[in-house]
C-alpha angles and dihedrals in degrees: 000000000000122000091239092065094060098067092042092055093041092051091048092051090047089057093050107057092179089058135234137246120243089253091054092048090050093050095045095047103031089233115139118260091242092055091047089050091052093049098048092046095051102042111089095207096050110085144161106268100177143334129257128195116249107216094196098055097023090230135116116259124204116238111217123213136184113239115233114216112242118253123243098014107181120236115247115260116249091232090063092049091050090051091053091050091053090051091052091052092052092051092052 
């Protein structure tokens, strides 16, 4: 897996909100299936969203999507963080 394949695959998945199979990604980008497999398996925000039937192999194929970070995520309150730290001290 080369570093240059990662942004290409991520950009392609960002354009296709319904997701793509590894075969579709490979065909659209010209990147080998093995490299596509390595990228989608190692990226934490690329995930299997649903399954689609493959009519050639009569098997289910995973459809991979790129997770979009939610907007306006609130920052954690310091009180909560302090509470968690006190719990860790008690456990130790």
